[in-house]
C-alpha positions in Angstrom: 0.0 0.0 0.0 2.8 2.4 0.9 4.4 1.8 -2.5 1.2 2.5 -4.3 0.7 5.8 -2.4 4.3 6.8 -3.1 3.9 5.9 -6.9 0.7 7.9 -7.2 2.2 10.9 -5.4 5.2 10.9 -7.7 3.0 10.7 -10.7 0.9 13.6 -9.6 4.1 15.7 -8.8 5.6 14.8 -12.2 2.5 15.8 -14.1 2.0 19.1 -12.3 2.5 22.1 -14.7 5.8 23.9 -14.2 5.6 27.3 -12.6 7.2 30.5 -13.8 10.1 31.4 -11.5 9.7 34.7 -9.5 12.3 37.4 -9.7 14.1 36.4 -6.4 14.1 32.7 -7.5 15.6 33.7 -10.9 18.4 35.6 -9.1 19.1 32.7 -6.7 19.1 30.0 -9.4 21.0 31.8 -12.2 23.2 34.6 -11.0 26.8 33.7 -10.5 26.4 30.6 -12.6 27.8 29.3 -15.8 25.0 28.1 -18.0 25.1 25.8 -21.0 22.2 26.8 -23.3 20.7 25.7 -26.6 17.6 26.5 -28.6 15.0 23.8 -28.1 15.0 22.1 -31.5 17.3 24.8 -33.0 20.8 25.2 -34.2 22.2 27.7 -31.7 24.0 26.5 -28.6 26.7 27.9 -26.3 27.5 29.1 -22.8 26.2 32.0 -20.7 27.7 33.6 -17.6 25.6 36.0 -15.5 28.0 37.8 -13.1 26.8 39.2 -9.8 27.7 42.8 -10.8 25.2 42.8 -13.7 27.7 41.9 -16.5 26.9 39.0 -18.8 29.1 37.0 -21.2 27.8 34.7 -23.9 29.5 32.3 -26.3 27.7 30.8 -29.3 29.3 27.5 -30.3 27.1 26.7 -33.2 26.3 27.2 -36.0 29.1 29.8 -36.1 31.4 30.5 -33.1 30.8 34.0 -31.6 31.2 35.7 -28.3 29.8 38.8 -26.8 29.5 40.7 -23.6 26.6 42.7 -22.2 24.4 43.3 -19.2 21.6 41.3 -17.5 18.8 42.5 -15.3 15.6 41.1 -13.7 12.4 42.9 -14.5 9.5 41.5 -12.5 9.6 37.7 -13.2 11.7 38.0 -16.3 15.4 37.7 -17.0 16.6 40.4 -19.4 19.8 40.6 -21.5 21.3 43.2 -23.8 24.5 42.4 -25.8 27.1 44.7 -27.2 26.6 43.4 -30.8 24.2 40.5 -30.8 20.5 41.2 -31.5 21.4 44.8 -32.5 21.9 45.7 -28.8 18.1 45.2 -28.2 17.1 44.2 -24.7 15.1 41.0 -24.6 13.4 39.5 -21.6 12.2 36.0 -20.9 10.4 34.2 -18.2 11.8 30.8 -17.1 10.3 27.6 -15.8 12.3 25.0 -13.8 12.5 21.7 -15.7 14.8 19.9 -13.3 17.2 20.6 -10.4 19.7 22.5 -12.7 17.6 22.8 -15.9 15.3 25.7 -17.0 13.2 26.4 -20.1 12.8 30.0 -21.2 9.7 31.6 -22.8 12.0 32.3 -25.8 12.5 28.5 -26.5 16.0 28.1 -24.9 17.0 25.4 -22.5 19.4 26.4 -19.7 21.5 23.9 -17.7 23.7 25.0 -14.8 27.2 23.6 -15.4 29.2 25.4 -12.7 28.8 28.0 -9.9 30.8 30.8 -8.7 31.6 32.9 -11.8 
């Protein structure tokens, strides 16, 4: 009986919809981290560092290697980035949902995986 109750509770937890991270949760989960990212089903992939002082660094490994530096901010429940040259310096903001202990999915279709802390 205990096993059945445990299995049912795990199933219910697994099927619950993911919730959008709040601003403080975004800060706690992502800032000071090195993040591997890729477009879900896309060609772009690379690494992202969100430094505690508001600076951001990005590498794009595919389809063509690039790197850029910029700034990050949190606006409400959204992570915003602006790059020195990528995206024409336009600021874009995304909400994120947790998809695992160190995995997140953005409203822009990117997957983030924490690969190291303390940048």
